[in-house]
FIFI-753084 format. One record per residue: x, y, z of N, C-alpha, C in turn; residue in one letter. Coordinates in steps of 0.02 Angstrom, whole numbers, plus 50000, padded with zeros to 5 digits. Atoms other than C-alpha are relative to their C-alpha. Last residue first. Example, Ala and Ser with C-alpha at 12.3 -4.5 7.8 and 13.67 -1.06 7.14 Angstrom:
<recs>
499584994149997506844994750357499615005550037S500454994150000506154977550390500455006050000A
</recs>
This chain:
<recs>
500525000750062495074944849918500175006049962K500244993550036496564943950042499534997449942K499674999750069496944927250143499555007549985L500485001650055496534931650327500105002349926P500364992550039498044935050434499584995149955T499775000250075498234920650557499665005249965K500334996350055498324922150752500234998149938Y500245003750036499094907750868499415004949935E499915004350054500494913650877499474997849969Y499614997150054500034929650955500064996449969S500504997050026498904920151105500275004149922L500145006350053500444913951145499525000849963A499425003450053501324930551177499664992049984D500234996450060499554936351253500564997449943V500945001350036499624924351382499835003249935E499575007450028501574927451417499334997049974A499895001550055500914942851451500194996649962P499385002849982499744939351590500335000149917D499475007950026498204946351520500574999450023Y499315000649978496934959651583500264992949969S499535005650000495454964351467500504999050022R499204999249983494314979551483500294993250033V500024995149924492444975051428500885001349989G500175002849943491584960751309500435005650071E500815002250003491934969751158499804999350072A500395005350048493734973951204499265000150005A500964998250020494994988751275499544994749965Y500254996850076496674980751304499195002450022F500524999050002497904976851447499635003249940I499914995550054499564969951467499125000749979F500305001750032500164965251635499665003749933E500465004349994501514960951723499254999449990A500704997349961502854968451644499554995150031M500135002249953504624960451618499395004150036G499854995449952505394970251478499784998950076A499265000649993505514953451383500045006450044D499745003849952503844949451408500454999750011V500494997949971503114966851335500364994250049V499644993549995504504965451174499675000050093A499405000749991503774948851146500435003350035R500095006949939501974951751151500754999550024S500234996749934502394967551044500044994950049C499334994950003503414956650898499825002950072I499485003649971502024943650916500775002350025T499354998950021500774954550846500454997750049C499615001650056499004949950836500624998450000K499334999549994498024945850986500334999049945M499535007550003496264944950910500715005350022D500135007950025494964957250930500494997350034T499155005150006495454976251025499464993349963A499845006249983493784989451024500514993049974K500115003250033494025006950955500144992550053V499605003850005494355021851063499464993349950K500525004849956493435037151001500324993850008N499435000849923494765050550940499774994950039G500174993649976493605056650774500284998250088A499814994350025494635045850657499785007350047E500315000150103494375029250742500335007149982D500144996549999495675025150912499715001549913V500064998750084496615008850947499425009650014A500654999250028497085005351135500045002449933V499974997850055498484998851243499365000249963F500754999250021498774999151406500075001749930Y500064998750091500474989651448499385002250021I500685004750045500564984851664500145006849936K500494995850012502244987651764499414995749962A500285000749957503194973951875499265006349958G500105006049961504754975551794499385001950047S500695001349983504684992551700499734992750009M500155006849982506115001051758499384997349990D500774999549961506395018751682499914992949992K499695003649942508225022351605499394997350060G500014993749923507415038351503500294993750066A499574994049971507945027851359500025004550035K499505001249988507155012151405500495004449987H499785002449913505545018251447500794998949978A500024995149977505245026351266500375000950083S499434995750033505925011851174500215005750054Q499525002049951504485003651289500795002249973I500184997749922503145014851248500834998050014A499534993949971503905014851066500045001550045R499054998750002503854996351050500125005950006Q499795004049945501794996651125500984999149985E500004994449942501375010850998500224994950054A500435000649967502055000650841499865002850067H499665002649971503365006450713499264999350057I499934996049924502445008750570500314995250050C499534993250016502495004250390500305001850065C500134992649973501384988750436500715005349996T499784997050071501764971350349499805008550012R500154992549981502054962750537499925002249915D499564994049982502284943350500499575006749994H499824996249927501434928550518500395003750012R499384995849998500824924050344499845002550081F499575002149953499384913050380500515002649985G500385003449928498414916150207500434996250046A500425006149998499604923650084499774998050068P499855006149934500004941250084499594993750008I500305005650004499964952149933500184996450053E499635006149997500414968249998499634994149966Y500475006249980499314984449971500624995149975E499835002850064500245002350007499604992250011N500504999150062499215014350116500194993649961L500785003149966500355014150257499424996949954C500445003250046501865017050174499394994650015T500655003649996502625028450279499934998349936R499855006349996504505033850271499394996049983L499605002950059504345049550188500084993450006A500495001750026503105054150354500274998649922G500184995550062504465052450461499614997849947D500424997749994504185047250648499995005749943N499904994649978505875040350653499475005149987Q499184999449961505305025750595500065005649978P499345002150013503375028150536500644998950038P499784993350078502045030750649500504996149961S499635003650062501195019750802500105005849949N500315003050077501165028250962500134998149966F499725001250076502025027551125499465000549955G500535000050055501965031651311500434999649934E499644995650054503345031151476499344998049943A499235001450000503305028351651500095002049915V499745002750062501555032751683500735002649981I499714992050025501075035851873500154995349923A500824995249998499955023751983500285007349954G500094995049939501665012752044499535006249974D499545003549968502105008851844499785002550087K500074996349916501085014651722500274995350031V499755004549972501625011551511500005001450082I499814996649924500495020051408500264994450045V499645004549935500135012951230500065005050052S499694995249959499085022051080500074995750067G500225005249936498435016150914500485003950062C499784996249946498005025450763500014997750058H500194998649946497815016650608500285004050058A500565007150014497905015550414499604998850075R500734999850052498555033250382499764994849997D500195006750046499945031050519499325003349966C499974997850069500685047150597499604995249932L499625004950044499895044250772500095002649911S499394997950029499725058650890500194995349946G500014996150034497985053050927500465005849963K499995003050061498515037551000499795006549950A499334998950019499305048751151499904994749930V499754995050018497555051951195500665001249960R500404997150040496865036151167500185006049975A499705001550077498205030151286499625001349936A499364996650031497865041351402500124996949951E500214994150028495915035751396500915004649997D500085002150081496635018251414499885008249973L499245000550042497475023251586499885000549917W499404994049983495825030651657500665001649952K500444995550051494765014651590500355007249992L499685001950043496015003651698499735004849952A499214997549982495775014151861499994996149921D499944994450015493805009451818500775004849999Q500304997950056493974994751769500095005150000E499645002050038494694990151937500115000649929E499614992549998493585000552025500594995649960S500194995349929492064988651965500515005850002E500494998249982492844973951842500075006150055K499944994249961494074970651726499425001750039L500354994750003493774953651621500265005250067I500704998349978495084941351631499755006849993R500604996250023496174930751523499385002350057M
</recs>
């Protein structure tokens, strides 16, 4: 992991702003996330989190589940932003090898929210499988750039906290 600086950070913030724009389309009742895949200075694909088929009838965002401490599987109702962006690129026949994926969540007002832990192994594996070169997050200490394999390894370390 490295923290981007100067012109590299400014370039990344431009794409993170695009991901935030995309996140505003999220149909999730819990979180609004967006991703853009960028290759050769252009957006290849974008995606936001939403229920399967973007169908509100399939929404279970606010359901509560008994999740034991250490449970390592996603229990959200939504297809994740990264998954949707990758699906979109595949459907359009776009080559993602060497691309960068930018991920950000936004609050209700559309402001970017700083990322914390690398949580989703499903998304990290999909980014690795697509052959992307970087996974970029907006975070508390600045814009973080990861090798996708590093994000994947970190996702296995994340443990769901015990609900109280």
